[in-house]
Every structure is written in structure tokens, then in C-alpha cells.
C-alpha positions as CSV (number, residue, x, y, z in Angstrom):
1,M,0.0,0.0,0.0
2,Q,1.0,3.7,-0.2
3,S,1.8,5.4,3.1
4,I,3.2,8.7,4.2
5,R,6.4,8.2,6.3
6,V,8.8,10.3,8.2
7,H,12.4,9.0,8.5
8,R,13.8,12.1,10.1
9,T,11.9,14.7,12.1
10,G,11.8,18.2,10.7
11,P,9.9,20.4,8.3
12,P,7.0,19.3,6.1
13,S,9.3,18.2,3.4
14,E,10.2,15.1,5.6
15,L,6.8,13.7,4.7
16,R,7.4,11.1,2.0
17,L,5.0,8.9,0.1
18,E,6.3,5.3,0.1
19,E,5.2,1.7,-0.7
20,V,4.9,-0.4,2.4
21,E,3.3,-3.7,3.5
22,S,-0.4,-3.4,4.5
23,P,-1.0,-3.9,8.2
24,T,-2.9,-6.9,9.7
25,P,-5.6,-6.4,12.3
26,A,-5.0,-7.9,15.7
27,A,-7.6,-9.3,18.1
28,G,-10.2,-6.6,18.7
29,E,-9.2,-4.6,15.6
30,V,-10.5,-4.2,12.0
31,L,-8.6,-3.2,8.9
32,V,-9.9,0.0,7.3
33,Q,-9.4,1.0,3.7
34,V,-8.8,4.7,4.3
35,H,-10.6,7.1,2.0
36,A,-9.8,10.3,3.9
37,A,-7.5,11.3,6.8
38,G,-7.9,14.4,8.9
39,I,-4.9,16.6,9.8
40,N,-4.5,17.6,13.4
41,P,-1.9,19.6,15.4
42,P,-0.4,16.5,17.0
43,D,0.5,15.3,13.5
44,L,2.6,18.4,13.0
45,Y,4.1,18.2,16.5
46,A,5.3,14.6,16.0
47,R,6.6,15.2,12.4
48,S,8.7,18.2,13.6
49,G,9.9,16.3,16.7
50,F,8.1,18.4,19.4
51,P,10.7,21.2,19.2
52,T,8.8,23.5,21.6
53,I,8.8,21.0,24.4
54,P,11.9,21.0,26.7
55,E,14.3,18.2,25.8
56,Q,14.1,16.5,29.2
57,V,10.3,15.9,28.9
58,R,10.1,15.7,25.1
59,P,8.2,12.6,23.7
60,S,10.4,10.3,21.6
61,V,9.3,9.9,18.0
62,P,9.6,6.3,16.7
63,L,11.0,6.3,13.2
64,P,9.9,5.7,10.6
65,L,6.7,7.6,11.6
66,T,3.3,7.5,9.8
67,P,1.2,10.4,11.2
68,G,-2.5,10.5,11.4
69,T,-5.2,9.6,13.9
70,D,-8.4,10.7,12.1
71,V,-9.7,8.4,9.4
72,S,-12.8,7.7,7.4
73,G,-13.1,4.6,5.3
74,V,-14.5,1.1,4.8
75,V,-13.9,-2.1,6.8
76,V,-12.1,-4.6,4.6
77,G,-11.0,-7.1,7.2
78,V,-11.6,-8.1,10.8
79,G,-9.3,-9.4,13.5
80,P,-10.0,-12.4,15.8
81,G,-13.1,-12.0,18.0
82,V,-14.5,-9.0,16.2
83,T,-18.3,-9.0,15.9
84,A,-19.2,-5.3,16.1
85,W,-18.1,-4.6,12.5
86,A,-18.2,-6.4,9.3
87,E,-16.5,-6.1,5.9
88,G,-18.2,-3.3,3.9
89,D,-19.1,-1.1,6.9
90,E,-18.3,2.5,6.4
91,V,-16.6,3.9,9.6
92,L,-14.7,6.9,11.0
93,G,-12.6,7.2,14.1
94,L,-10.0,8.8,16.2
95,L,-7.5,6.0,16.5
96,R,-5.6,5.1,19.7
97,F,-5.4,8.6,21.0
98,P,-3.6,9.3,23.3
99,S,-3.0,5.7,24.4
100,G,-1.1,4.7,21.2
101,G,1.5,7.4,21.4
102,V,2.6,9.7,18.6
103,D,2.3,6.9,15.9
104,G,-0.7,5.1,17.3
105,G,-3.1,5.9,14.4
106,R,-0.9,5.7,11.2
107,G,-3.8,7.1,9.3
108,Y,-1.9,8.8,6.5
109,A,-2.1,5.6,4.4
110,Q,-4.3,3.6,2.2
111,Y,-5.0,1.1,5.0
112,A,-4.9,1.3,8.8
113,T,-5.9,-1.0,11.6
114,A,-8.4,0.4,14.2
115,P,-9.6,-0.8,17.6
116,V,-13.3,-1.6,17.3
117,G,-14.1,0.8,20.2
118,D,-12.6,3.8,18.5
119,L,-15.0,3.6,15.6
120,A,-18.4,5.0,14.7
121,R,-20.5,4.2,11.7
122,K,-20.3,6.8,9.0
123,P,-23.8,8.0,8.0
124,P,-24.5,7.9,4.3
125,E,-25.3,11.7,4.4
126,L,-21.6,12.4,5.1
127,S,-18.8,12.1,2.6
128,H,-15.5,10.5,3.7
129,V,-13.8,13.9,3.5
130,D,-16.3,15.5,5.9
131,A,-16.3,12.5,8.2
132,A,-12.5,12.5,8.5
133,A,-12.7,16.2,9.6
134,I,-14.7,15.3,12.7
135,P,-13.0,12.9,15.1
136,M,-10.3,14.7,17.1
137,A,-11.6,18.2,16.8
138,G,-15.2,17.1,17.4
139,L,-14.4,14.9,20.3
140,T,-12.3,17.6,21.9
141,A,-15.2,20.0,21.8
142,W,-17.7,17.3,22.9
143,Q,-15.6,16.1,25.8
144,Y,-14.8,19.7,27.0
145,T,-18.4,20.8,26.9
146,T,-20.0,17.7,28.4
147,E,-17.3,16.3,30.7
148,Y,-14.2,18.4,31.5
149,A,-15.8,21.9,31.4
150,P,-19.5,21.7,31.0
151,V,-21.3,24.7,29.5
152,T,-24.2,26.2,31.6
153,S,-27.4,27.3,29.9
154,G,-27.8,31.1,30.1
155,H,-24.1,31.7,30.6
156,T,-22.0,33.8,28.2
157,V,-19.2,31.7,26.5
158,L,-16.3,33.2,24.6
159,V,-14.5,30.9,22.1
160,N,-11.1,32.2,21.0
161,G,-10.0,30.7,17.7
162,A,-13.7,30.1,16.9
163,A,-13.3,29.3,13.2
164,G,-10.7,26.6,13.7
165,G,-11.2,22.8,13.9
166,V,-12.0,22.6,17.6
167,G,-13.4,26.2,17.7
168,H,-16.2,25.8,15.2
169,F,-17.4,22.7,17.1
170,L,-17.2,24.5,20.4
171,V,-19.3,27.4,19.1
172,Q,-22.0,25.1,18.0
173,L,-22.1,22.8,21.0
174,A,-22.1,25.8,23.4
175,R,-25.1,27.3,21.6
176,R,-26.8,23.9,21.7
177,A,-26.3,23.8,25.4
178,G,-28.1,27.1,25.7
179,A,-25.2,29.5,26.1
180,R,-24.8,32.9,24.6
181,V,-21.7,32.6,22.4
182,V,-19.1,35.3,21.6
183,A,-16.8,34.2,18.8
184,V,-13.2,35.5,18.4
185,A,-11.4,35.1,15.0
186,S,-9.8,37.0,12.2
187,T,-11.5,39.1,9.5
188,R,-11.8,36.3,6.9
189,H,-14.0,34.2,9.2
190,A,-16.7,36.8,10.0
191,E,-19.3,35.5,7.5
192,F,-18.6,31.8,8.4
193,L,-19.1,32.4,12.1
194,R,-22.3,34.4,11.6
195,G,-23.5,31.5,9.5
196,L,-23.0,29.4,12.7
197,A,-25.4,31.8,14.4
198,V,-22.9,33.1,17.0
199,D,-24.4,35.9,19.2
200,E,-21.4,38.2,18.8
201,Y,-18.3,38.2,16.7
202,I,-15.0,40.0,17.6
203,D,-12.3,40.5,15.0
204,Y,-9.1,40.3,17.0
205,T,-7.1,41.9,14.2
206,T,-9.0,45.2,14.7
207,T,-10.2,45.0,18.3
208,R,-8.7,44.2,21.7
209,V,-10.8,41.3,22.9
210,A,-10.6,42.0,26.6
211,R,-11.9,45.5,25.9
212,A,-14.8,44.4,23.7
213,A,-15.8,41.5,25.9
214,K,-16.7,41.8,29.6
215,D,-18.1,39.5,32.3
216,I,-17.6,36.3,30.3
217,D,-18.7,33.3,32.3
218,H,-16.6,30.8,30.4
219,L,-13.7,31.2,28.1
220,F,-12.6,28.4,25.8
221,D,-9.1,29.3,24.3
222,T,-8.2,27.0,21.4
223,V,-5.1,29.2,20.6
224,G,-3.0,29.3,23.8
225,G,0.6,30.5,23.7
226,P,2.5,33.2,25.5
227,R,-0.2,35.8,25.0
228,G,-3.0,33.8,26.5
229,H,-3.2,36.1,29.6
230,L,-4.3,39.0,27.4
231,L,-7.7,37.3,27.2
232,T,-8.3,36.6,30.9
233,P,-9.5,40.2,31.8
234,A,-12.6,39.4,29.8
235,I,-13.6,36.6,32.3
236,R,-15.7,37.7,35.2
237,D,-14.3,37.1,38.7
238,G,-15.2,33.5,39.7
239,G,-15.6,32.5,36.0
240,V,-14.1,29.5,34.1
241,L,-11.1,29.3,31.8
242,S,-10.8,26.2,29.6
243,P,-7.5,26.1,27.6
244,V,-7.4,23.6,24.8
245,F,-3.7,24.2,24.2
246,F,-0.9,25.3,26.5
247,G,-0.8,29.0,27.3
248,D,0.6,31.5,29.7
249,Y,-2.5,32.7,31.7
250,H,-0.7,34.2,34.7
251,E,-2.0,31.7,37.2
252,D,-1.5,33.9,40.3
253,E,-3.8,36.5,38.8
254,L,-6.4,33.8,38.0
255,A,-6.3,32.5,41.6
256,R,-6.6,36.1,43.0
257,R,-9.8,36.6,40.9
258,G,-11.2,33.1,41.7
259,I,-11.1,32.0,38.1
260,V,-11.3,28.2,37.8
261,V,-9.3,26.4,35.2
262,R,-11.0,23.3,33.7
263,G,-9.9,21.1,30.9
264,G,-8.6,17.7,29.9
265,Q,-7.1,15.5,27.2
266,V,-9.2,14.3,24.3
267,R,-9.4,10.6,24.0
268,S,-10.7,8.0,21.5
269,D,-14.4,7.1,22.1
270,G,-16.5,5.5,19.4
271,S,-19.8,5.8,21.3
272,Q,-19.3,9.5,21.8
273,L,-18.2,10.0,18.3
274,A,-21.4,8.2,17.1
275,E,-23.5,10.7,19.0
276,L,-21.6,13.6,17.6
277,V,-21.7,12.3,14.0
278,G,-25.4,11.7,14.4
279,L,-25.9,15.4,15.1
280,V,-23.9,16.3,12.0
281,A,-25.9,13.9,9.8
282,V,-29.2,15.5,10.7
283,G,-27.9,19.1,10.3
284,V,-27.8,20.1,13.9
285,L,-24.0,20.5,13.7
286,R,-21.9,21.6,10.7
287,V,-18.5,20.4,9.9
288,A,-16.2,22.7,7.9
289,V,-13.4,21.6,5.6
290,D,-11.1,24.4,4.5
291,E,-9.0,22.5,1.9
292,V,-8.5,18.9,0.7
293,Y,-5.2,17.5,-0.5
294,P,-4.2,14.2,-2.1
295,L,-2.3,11.9,0.1
296,A,0.8,12.4,-2.0
297,E,0.7,16.1,-1.1
298,A,0.7,15.6,2.6
299,A,3.8,17.9,2.8
300,R,1.9,20.7,1.1
301,A,-1.0,20.2,3.5
302,H,1.3,20.5,6.5
303,E,2.8,23.7,5.1
304,R,-0.7,25.1,4.9
305,A,-1.5,23.9,8.4
306,E,1.6,25.7,9.8
307,Q,0.3,29.0,8.2
308,G,-2.7,28.9,10.5
309,H,-6.0,30.8,10.0
310,I,-7.7,27.7,8.9
311,Q,-11.5,27.6,8.6
312,G,-12.5,24.2,10.0
313,K,-10.2,21.4,9.0
314,L,-7.6,20.3,6.4
315,V,-8.1,16.8,5.1
316,L,-6.1,14.3,3.0
317,R,-8.0,12.4,0.2
318,V,-6.7,8.9,-0.1
319,D,-7.2,7.3,-3.6
320,H,-7.0,3.6,-4.4
């Protein structure tokens, strides 16, 4: 089969298309013929060798590496003991995350093995490209808003990075939970976010967010980074901050103001994914795909990902 592999961590150019042996499903796994693979930040981190993490705690990257945890495709083989899925079933999933480590999914390939519990049935209403855009970003938003940092009806929620993969799901799930939603993004995303029926839109390129937004009950920050603390004055005293990525939020100031930090690590969960995908299939939630690239152009897709300002997700199309 064809697979993207990395033999040396570094820039996107290290992603190479190669011919390799197809994998064999173990007990409790199925073999999926991949039709599309979603691109996520952990793919970029692993490919580059986690350069922003201090060396003493930096994860090791097993080489050669095949990135990719989000896949949509068709079951073409079943391992011993598998009864939940059969050949011909169309499925999607977040594979072995985070339990499988940085190469647990190996989704940038024509075939991938998948634990049965990581998969959900792909509805016929969804293309494989749209389905592959859902798992990690959608489950992150789902688990944050239902488990790690539940949204309260009637509260005002601010989503920073609202047009991105996780952000556009957070916006919709927060509204579904009954919150008033303030979306923060750059100029090009204004029409997209208004199409998601946000209550207020703030263009951070022209407006200081903490001046435009006050008394926020719950802030979801999907951007993080060293400037994260510039957002926290928008949160009311006693409110909630939910960072999706690492950021500098001046913890002493948060403690002084009684702001609670709530969050967690996204994990594979086929049953939750099935609920989420069901909402997409009936039009309650929308999945946005910014651009689609052939598998052979994975390097170009990573270059685009590193530029940021993506509306929804980037997806690799896998031909056979």
C-alpha cells in the first residue's frame, strides 16, 4: 500500500510517500481501507519532533513515523473476536489517542488498523472527507463541553479561535447547550461564524478582545501560547477558563480573581463519536473543511497547516 512516512523529524518536506506492507488487524481490531484522513496539530508536532517541548520531557518519536489519527473509510478485514463490525461497513474514528503514542493511528495511508471501540458508523449523508474532519476536533469539543468543562445554559461563553477545527465545534455545542456565544477570530472568518449563528463576533485583528468582551462566564481558548493572559480580563471574577492548548495565563492572577481552570485530554471514544456524528448527519451541527489535498501532497498540507488561520479542518484524500 501507499503510506506517508517520516524517517527524520523536521519540516513538512520530511513527509514522503512510500510503498509499504499493508497492516494486519490484531484481536479486537479491524482493517480499514482509508478514504480520507484528517490533519491535526499532534501530527505536526510529531513530524517536527516536538521542538517547543523541553528536551528532558520531550516525547520520543519512533521512526519511521506515519502520522494521522483521524480516518474515514471502509472495513475490509476483521481481526479475531470482532463481531461489532463487518466487511463493507463505512466507519470513522480517532485511532488510539492518546493511548497509542505519537504513531498510534498511522492514518496517512491507504489502509490502517483500528480498535473496534474507537470507531463510529459513517452516515450515508456524510462524505468520507467530511467524516475525516470530525474525530479529534469534534471529540475535543464534545468532551470539553460535556465532561471536562460543561457549559451552563444562560451563561456567556467566549470561544477564541472560533473558526478553527475545535473552535467551530465548540461554538455550535455551546449554543446547543443554551449559552450565549461570543466568537473571536480574524476578519476572513466573519461570514462563516455568523453562519453558525454566534451571538457576537469579535475580529481580534482590529479589536482588543478584553476591551470588547466583559463579564464572560466561560472562556474556551483554542489558541493558547504566551499571550493567553491577554484574554483573561474578559472573564468575570469567579468564572471559568478552559485552555485547549498550553498557554501563559498568569495563574497567580487567576487565583486572585477566583477563576477556575477546567480542561482535559481528548481521547478516542467510538460511542461519543457516534452521538456527535449523528448530530452532523441531521444538520444540527456543521463540519467545515477548508482544503482537501491528495495523500501524496501531505507535505503541502502540513505547510498550509503551519500557516494557521484555517476555517475548520484540512483533510487528505486517499485514492486507491
